[in-house]
N, C-alpha and C positions, 0 to 999 in steps of 0.2 A: 716199617712197613705198614703197620696199623694206622700210623699217623698219615701216611700218604693215601691210604684207602679212605679215611675219614674225610681228608681235605678234597679227594677227587669226588666223594659222594655229595660233601657239602656245596662244592662249585656247580655240581650238576644239578642240585636242588635249586639254586639260586638262578641257574639258566633257565630251568624249567618254569620257575615261578615268574621270571620276567617274560618268557615267551607266552605265558598264559595272560598275563596283564596286556601285552602288546596286541594279541589276538582279539581279546574282548574290547580294547579300545577301537580296533578296525571295524568290529561288528558293532560297535554303538553301545555295548553292554556295561562299559566302565568309563568313568571320567577320566579325563587326561589333563594334566597341568600344562597350561600353555606358557611358552616363553615369552620374556619380555619383548614388545614389538621392536625395540632397537636391537635387540640381540637377533631377532628373526631377519630384519633387514640385512644386518652384517653377514648373517649365514648365507642369504640369497646372494649378496654381493659376492662372497667368497667364492661360492659356486660358479657364478658367471665368469669370475676372474680365472679360476682353474680351467674351465671348457674352454675359453677362448685362447688361454695361452697355450694349451694343447694343441689347438688348431693352427695357431700361428707358428709354433715350433715346427709341428710336421710340415706345413707348407713351406716355411723358409728352408728346411732340409731339402724338400724336393727342389726348390728353386736353385739351390747351391749344389746339390746332386741329383740331376734329373733322371738318370737311369735308376729304375727300382732295384734291380740286382746290386750294382755298385752301391747304391745307397745302403742296402741290407749289409753288405759286406763292410761297409766303412763304419757302421754302427757297430757290428760285432767287434770289430778291430779297435774301435775307440773303447769298447767295453773291456777288452782284454788288456790293452795297455793301461787303462785307469786301475784295474784289479792288480796289475805289476807295479803300479806306481812309477810307470816310465812315460817319457814324453812320446807322443806320436809323430812318427816320422812324417814329413811333408811328401805328398805324392806328387808325381809327375802329371801335369795337366794334359789333356787331349792336344791343346794347341801347341804345347811343348814338343809333345812326342810327333805331332805332324811335322813341325818345324825341324826336328831331327831328321825325319825320314827324308825330307827335301834335301837337307844338307848331305845326307848320305848318297841321295839319288845324283846330286850334282858332282859328288865324286866319281860316279860311275860314268856319267856322261861327258865329264870334263867341264871344270869351271871356266875355261876359255870359251866354251861355245856359248851362242846366245842363250839357248835353253838352261844350260848349267849355271849361267852367270845370273840369270833371272830366279832359278830355284834357290840360289844362295842368298838372293835379296829378300825374297818372300819367306824363305825358311828362318832367316835371321828374324824377321818382324813377328813371324808367328811365335818363335820362342819368346820374344818380349812380351807379346800377347799373353801366352800362358804363364808367363812369371807374374805378370800383373794381376791374373785371375788367382794363381795360386796365393799371393799375398792377400787378395781381397777374401778368399775362403778363410785363409787363417784368421784374419782380422775379424771377419763376421763370426766365427765360431768363437774366438775369445770375448769379443764385446758383446755379443747378442745372443748366441744359441746357448751358450754355458749358462749365463745368469738365468734364463728361462728354465734350463733343465734343473739347476739348482733349486729354484723355487718348488718345481713339481715333485723333486726327489728328496726335497729337505723339509722346507717350510710346510709345504702342503700336507705332508706325511704326518707332521707334529700336529697341525690343525685337526686332520682327520681323526687322529688317535684320540684328542682331547673332546672331540665332538661325539665319538663313540661313547667315551666315558661320561660325558654329560647326559647322553641318552640313557645310559644305565642308571646314572643317579635319578633321573627323572622317573624311570620305571619303579625304582626303589621307593620313591617318594609315593608315588601313586598307589603303591602296594601298602604301604604302611598306612595311608588314608583309609584304604578299603578295610583293613584290618581293625583300624581305629572304629570306624562306622559300624561294622559287623560287631564288634565287642560291645558298643554302647547299645546296640539294639538288642544283643543277648542278656545284657545286664538288665534292661528294662523288662524283658519278658520273663527270664527265669530268676531274677534276683541274684545274680551272680556276684562274686566279691569284686571290689573295686580294684584288687591287684592286677587283674587282667586288663582293665581299662588303663591303669597306671603305666603298665608295661607298653601298652600300644601307643600311648601318648609319648613316652619316653622314646620309643623306637621312631615316632614320627619327627620329633624335634632333632634326633640325630641324622635322619634322612634329609630333612629340610636344611639343616647346616651344611652337609657334604654338598647337596644340590646347589645351594647358594654359593659356595666356594667354588665349586666346578664351573657355575655358570659366568663367575668373574673370571676365572683363568681362560677360559673359552672367549670371553668378550675381548680381553687384552689381546690374545692372539689375532682374532679377526679384525681388531683395530688396526693391527699392523699391517693389513692389506694396503691401506693408503700409502705407507711408505714403499711397499712393493711395487705399487703403481708408478711413484716418482722414480724408483730405480729401473724398471721397465721403460719408462719415458726417455731416461738418459741412454739406456742401452739402444733403444730405437733410433735416438738421434745420431749415436756412434755408428750403427748399421747404416742409415742413410748417407752419412758422410763418406764412410768406407765405399759405398755403391758409387756414389758421385765421383769419387776419386779414380775408381776403377774405370768408369766410363769415360772420364776426362783423359786417361792414360790412352784408352782404346783409340778415342778420337784422334789424339795426338800422334799415335804409332800409325794409324791408317793414313793419316794425311802425309806423314814422313814417307810411308810405303808408295804412295802415290806418286810423290815427287821422284823417288828413287826409280820407279818404273818409267815413268816420263822421260827422265835423263837416259835411261838404257834406251828407250825407244828413239830418243833423238839421236843416239849413237848409232843405230842401225839404219834409220830412215824415217820419213815422215809417214810413209804407207804403213809401217809397222805399227807407228805410235797411234794411228786412228783405228787400226784393226785389232791390236793386242793389248793396248794400253788404254782403254777407256776411262774417263773421268768418273770414279765411283760416287763422288757427292752428287753430279749431275744425275748420274743413272738412279741414284737413290731417291731423289728428290725432284722428279721432273715438274715442269710448270704446269702441265696439264696432261690428261690421258690421251693417247693415241686413238684416233678414230678407227673403227674396224676397217681392215684392208689396207691400212697405211703403215708405212715402215718408218723408222726414225732415219733422218739424214746422216750420211757417213761423215760429212764436212764438219770440222770442229767449229767453224764459224756460225754453222746453223744448230749448233748443239743447244737444248733448251736449257735456260738459266733457273737457278734454284729461286724459290720465293725469297729466301734470306739474301741472295745476290741482288735481286732486283730491289729490295729495300734499301741495301747498302751501296747502291750505285750513285756516284756523286757528279755534280756538274764538273765541267772541264776546268772552271776557273775557281771552284769552290774549296775551301779548306775545312777541314773539321779536326777537332781532338779525338783521339782513340786510346783505348785502354788495351794493354797487351795481355792476352789470356794465358800464353804460354811461352816458355823459352824458345827462342828460334836462333839457329846458327846459320849465318850467311854462307851460301854455297860458292860465291864469287864475288868480285868487287862491286857488281851492279847491285848487290843486295844489302840490306840493313840488318845487322844482328839484333834481337830482341831480348828483353828480359821481362818476366812475368810481373804484372802489375804496374809496370811503368806507363807513363802517358807520352804520345807522341802526337806529332801534327802530320796528317796525310791528306793527300789530294790525288786528283787523277790527272793523267797526261794523255793527250790525243792518240789514238792508236794503241793504247796499253791493253794487255789482256785483262779482261773483267775480274779475273780471280787475284789480281794484284794491284796494290795501290803504291804511291810514291810517298814515303815517310821521310820526316826530318825530326832529328834529335840534335839540337844545337847546331853545331857546325857538320854534322854527320847526315849523309842522306843516301837513298837507296831504295830498291823496291822492297816491299813486305807483303806477305800473303793475307788476303782478306779475312781467311778462316782463323786466323790467330789473333783477331781484334775484334774489340766491342766499340762500335762507333757510338760517341756521344754527342748528344743533340746540343 
């Protein structure tokens, strides 16, 4: 018990002495040992890395989980599962839930009715979109968010601890310098014994050694920030790749949904197609804004073309090579099935829908959708 009290009193004394030294430095009443410029630069770079990593992490979490309430709940759930050392179960996405609602509604209205059959089609594709989103969220969390959190909660805590220790060693060093200075002044005035000066010099040497050792440890940790940048760069590339894959899947699914809805509309009638199944690509990318007071024409022949479609329109007699972007399964004998990354020859035929081209691959021929191709010059 006595030992603990003594230790507590000693610790309090050291803390008070350091506080006095720190206050006098701030007031300009005591000298401060400056760190090596290289070390100061490393500290500033580390602080910058920490601050921007926090901002990027928070904003990425907001991007992946926009609802603040859901975001908070998700973080709490992740924390609990992490402490229990269990795998976090995958959540149902909003698109998957919407798709399930549509499928349930189709059962109520009857899947044989026009509305019910359309609900089935849209519901299935909503579930596919939700599944792609869930996979994107899981991939992003594993390859991007987790490494950033590990840095902030692991490496940065270690760096902060060693920096605090370095600051304490610096304060101890400056305290010893002040004691030695005062001892020499007292010795000159009162002719004190040199033992006091020798003791102060010994304490200064010990403090200098400990400070130098801690400065080296801190420097090595801070230089590791460069490897952290390289790791975060790879994680950022993985995140961008996952994002690109997700958007490509969404693009593919939406074009497939458009085709299914158009087939559904053709089965009911042309009037239903023009009214209920518009072309989402043309609607999303009009060739120019409508003037006030005018309305878009209902006829599909007068529908505005997309800028991309205008660029890819080919002469009637011209042929070009095209790279296939996505797999495509032919829906009937007039179409040509495609495999991603293959090269085919394409050309236009008089009277053909501008959203389609005529493709050839060896002895196989058939219509192919323009949106699945990248035309090569």
